C-alpha positions as CSV (number, residue, x, y, z in Angstrom):
1,M,-66.9,21.9,138.4
2,F,-65.2,23.6,141.4
3,T,-68.4,23.1,143.5
4,L,-68.1,19.4,142.9
5,F,-64.5,19.4,144.1
6,F,-65.5,21.2,147.4
7,L,-68.5,19.0,148.0
8,F,-66.5,15.8,147.5
9,F,-63.7,16.8,149.8
10,A,-65.7,18.7,152.5
11,P,-65.6,15.7,154.9
12,F,-61.9,15.9,155.3
13,A,-61.3,18.2,158.2
14,S,-58.3,20.5,158.5
15,Q,-55.3,19.2,160.3
16,G,-53.3,20.7,163.1
17,H,-50.1,22.7,162.7
18,Q,-47.7,20.0,164.0
19,V,-44.5,19.7,162.0
20,Q,-44.8,17.4,159.0
21,Y,-42.5,16.6,156.1
22,I,-43.1,16.8,152.4
23,A,-41.0,16.3,149.3
24,L,-41.8,18.3,146.2
25,T,-41.4,16.7,142.8
26,I,-42.0,18.3,139.4
27,D,-42.8,16.1,136.3
28,D,-42.5,16.8,132.6
29,L,-39.5,19.2,132.5
30,P,-38.5,21.2,130.5
31,F,-42.1,22.4,130.2
32,V,-45.6,21.2,129.3
33,G,-46.8,22.2,125.8
34,E,-44.8,25.3,125.3
35,A,-41.6,26.2,123.3
36,K,-40.8,29.4,125.2
37,N,-38.6,29.2,128.3
38,F,-40.0,32.2,130.2
39,H,-42.3,30.1,132.4
40,L,-39.7,27.4,133.2
41,N,-37.4,30.2,134.4
42,M,-40.2,31.5,136.6
43,I,-40.5,28.1,138.3
44,I,-36.7,27.9,138.8
45,E,-36.6,31.5,140.3
46,T,-39.4,30.7,142.7
47,L,-37.7,27.5,143.9
48,R,-34.5,29.5,144.4
49,K,-36.3,32.2,146.3
50,Y,-37.8,29.7,148.8
51,N,-34.6,27.6,148.8
52,I,-36.4,24.3,149.2
53,P,-35.3,20.8,147.9
54,V,-37.0,19.6,144.8
55,T,-36.5,16.8,142.2
56,G,-37.6,17.4,138.6
57,F,-38.2,14.7,136.1
58,V,-37.2,15.3,132.5
59,I,-38.8,14.1,129.3
60,A,-35.6,13.7,127.3
61,G,-37.2,13.9,123.9
62,N,-38.4,17.5,124.7
63,V,-34.9,18.7,125.5
64,R,-33.5,21.2,122.9
65,S,-30.5,23.4,122.6
66,D,-32.5,26.4,123.8
67,N,-33.8,24.9,127.0
68,W,-30.7,22.8,127.9
69,P,-29.2,25.9,129.6
70,L,-32.3,26.2,131.8
71,L,-32.0,22.6,132.9
72,K,-28.4,23.3,133.8
73,K,-29.6,26.3,135.8
74,F,-32.1,24.0,137.6
75,K,-29.3,21.6,138.4
76,D,-26.8,24.2,139.3
77,S,-29.3,25.7,141.7
78,G,-28.9,22.5,143.7
79,F,-32.1,20.8,142.6
80,G,-32.3,17.2,141.5
81,L,-33.0,16.0,138.0
82,G,-34.3,12.5,137.2
83,N,-35.4,10.4,134.2
84,H,-39.0,10.6,132.9
85,T,-38.3,8.5,129.7
86,L,-37.6,9.6,126.2
87,S,-41.2,10.4,125.1
88,H,-43.5,10.1,128.1
89,V,-45.2,6.9,127.0
90,S,-47.2,4.7,129.3
91,A,-45.8,1.3,130.2
92,Q,-49.2,-0.2,129.3
93,N,-48.6,0.7,125.6
94,L,-45.2,-0.8,125.1
95,S,-43.4,-4.1,125.6
96,A,-40.9,-4.4,128.4
97,E,-38.1,-4.2,125.9
98,E,-39.5,-1.1,124.2
99,Y,-40.0,0.6,127.5
100,I,-36.5,-0.2,128.7
101,Q,-35.3,1.5,125.5
102,Q,-37.3,4.6,126.4
103,I,-35.4,4.7,129.7
104,A,-32.0,3.9,128.2
105,K,-32.2,6.5,125.5
106,A,-33.3,9.1,127.9
107,D,-30.5,8.2,130.2
108,Q,-28.0,8.7,127.4
109,I,-29.4,12.2,126.5
110,L,-29.7,13.3,130.1
111,K,-26.5,11.8,131.4
112,P,-24.7,15.2,131.9
113,M,-27.8,16.5,133.8
114,L,-28.9,13.6,136.0
115,T,-28.1,14.0,139.6
116,N,-27.1,11.4,142.2
117,P,-28.7,9.3,143.4
118,K,-30.5,8.6,140.1
119,F,-34.3,8.8,140.2
120,F,-36.9,7.5,137.7
121,R,-40.6,8.3,137.6
122,Y,-43.0,6.4,135.5
123,P,-45.1,8.5,133.1
124,Y,-48.7,8.4,134.1
125,L,-47.5,6.5,137.2
126,S,-48.0,3.4,135.1
127,M,-45.6,0.6,136.1
128,G,-47.0,-2.1,133.9
129,D,-47.9,-5.5,135.4
130,G,-46.8,-9.1,135.6
131,A,-43.6,-10.0,133.8
132,K,-43.4,-6.7,132.1
133,K,-43.3,-4.8,135.4
134,E,-40.7,-7.2,136.8
135,K,-38.4,-6.7,133.7
136,I,-38.6,-3.0,133.9
137,Q,-37.9,-2.9,137.6
138,A,-35.0,-5.2,137.2
139,Y,-33.5,-2.9,134.6
140,L,-34.0,0.1,136.8
141,N,-32.3,-1.7,139.7
142,A,-29.4,-2.9,137.6
143,N,-28.8,0.7,136.4
144,D,-29.0,2.2,139.9
145,Y,-32.3,4.0,139.6
146,H,-34.6,4.6,142.5
147,I,-38.3,4.7,141.6
148,A,-40.0,7.9,142.7
149,P,-43.4,7.3,144.1
150,I,-46.0,9.9,145.1
151,T,-48.5,10.2,147.9
152,I,-50.3,13.5,146.8
153,D,-51.4,14.0,143.2
154,S,-52.3,17.6,142.5
155,K,-54.2,16.7,139.4
156,D,-52.9,20.1,138.2
157,F,-53.4,19.1,134.5
158,I,-57.2,19.7,135.1
159,F,-56.6,23.2,136.2
160,N,-53.9,23.8,133.6
161,Q,-56.3,22.8,130.8
162,L,-58.9,25.2,132.2
163,L,-56.3,28.0,132.2
164,L,-55.2,27.2,128.6
165,S,-58.8,27.1,127.4
166,V,-59.1,30.8,128.2
167,P,-57.8,33.4,125.6
168,E,-54.4,34.6,126.7
169,K,-55.5,38.2,127.2
170,E,-58.2,37.0,129.7
171,R,-56.0,34.6,131.7
172,R,-54.9,37.1,134.3
173,N,-58.4,37.8,135.4
174,F,-59.4,34.2,135.2
175,M,-56.5,33.3,137.5
176,L,-58.1,35.4,140.2
177,S,-60.8,32.8,140.6
178,L,-58.9,29.7,139.4
179,K,-56.0,30.0,141.8
180,P,-57.8,29.7,145.1
181,C,-59.7,26.7,143.8
182,Y,-56.5,25.0,142.7
183,I,-54.7,25.7,145.9
184,D,-57.6,24.5,148.0
185,Y,-57.8,21.3,145.8
186,I,-54.2,20.5,146.5
187,W,-54.8,20.9,150.2
188,Q,-57.9,18.6,150.0
189,Q,-55.7,16.1,148.1
190,T,-53.2,16.3,150.9
191,L,-55.9,15.6,153.5
192,K,-57.3,12.8,151.5
193,S,-53.8,11.2,151.3
194,K,-53.7,11.0,155.0
195,Y,-56.9,8.9,155.0
196,T,-56.1,6.7,152.0
197,H,-52.4,6.1,152.9
198,P,-52.3,6.4,156.7
199,Q,-49.1,4.4,156.7
200,N,-47.2,7.2,154.9
201,Q,-45.7,9.5,157.4
202,I,-43.9,11.5,154.8
203,S,-45.7,13.2,151.9
204,I,-44.4,13.3,148.3
205,L,-46.3,15.9,146.1
206,L,-46.5,15.6,142.3
207,I,-47.0,18.7,140.2
208,H,-45.9,19.4,136.7
209,A,-43.8,22.1,134.9
210,N,-46.8,23.8,133.4
211,L,-48.4,27.2,133.1
212,I,-50.6,27.2,136.2
213,N,-47.7,26.2,138.4
214,A,-45.5,28.9,137.0
215,Y,-47.9,31.4,138.5
216,T,-48.9,29.5,141.6
217,L,-45.8,27.7,142.9
218,S,-45.1,30.3,145.6
219,D,-48.7,29.8,146.8
220,I,-48.2,26.0,146.9
221,I,-45.0,26.3,148.9
222,E,-46.6,28.8,151.3
223,L,-49.7,26.6,151.6
224,Y,-47.6,23.9,153.2
225,Q,-45.2,26.1,155.2
226,Q,-48.1,27.9,156.8
227,R,-49.6,24.6,157.9
228,G,-46.4,23.4,159.6
229,Y,-44.8,21.4,156.8
230,R,-41.1,21.3,156.1
231,F,-39.8,20.6,152.7
232,I,-37.2,17.7,152.5
233,S,-35.5,16.1,149.6
234,L,-37.0,13.1,147.8
235,L,-34.1,10.9,149.0
236,S,-34.8,11.9,152.6
237,A,-38.5,11.2,152.1
238,L,-37.7,7.7,150.8
239,N,-35.2,7.0,153.5
240,T,-37.6,8.1,156.2
241,A,-40.4,6.0,154.7
242,N,-38.2,2.9,154.7
């Protein structure tokens, strides 16, 4: 599987070390598929260590009394929090009215935590189409939401599933081989985005609050820093792009 990744992306040559800008975004807070808070705290501590801007997107239906304090820690650390709907459902699977309720209910739950300006990210990056898309966007505009796009998709769910498929006691050793493949793949996705979206001068990276990123976030940050990237806020990225 990893060999296929490398063969596919081999034509994309490495870029120079000129200063470039990237915004980091983390979807599916509080955490993907886990009730414990240890790994979410690892992510927060890594972000605090590197002191970089980040915006996280929260699935409101996954917020509980035991992880609410960690979301507060995330916000109090100076990081942004946005709306990722109530239950992370695709716009393709609901009517416009049902989808708008997903946004509204999440907004009500997350109101004390949402930071300004307000950001919304579509689950699965699915915006719907036609009249449905227009109605949803009109609602977001009317409620002062900025839609958060991406330019680099880490596809981290692939690697996270590989990690979770390994028995817990064997994961540490498995990570020794998985991590370099994952980090290289993110970089190849970054290079690919320069070819597929040459008009985007600012990069916006999508990762998720999941197990593999709890253990590799520092490597991801350093990957970009060592290649001349500076981390900027999502708002700055959008303002620059416009």
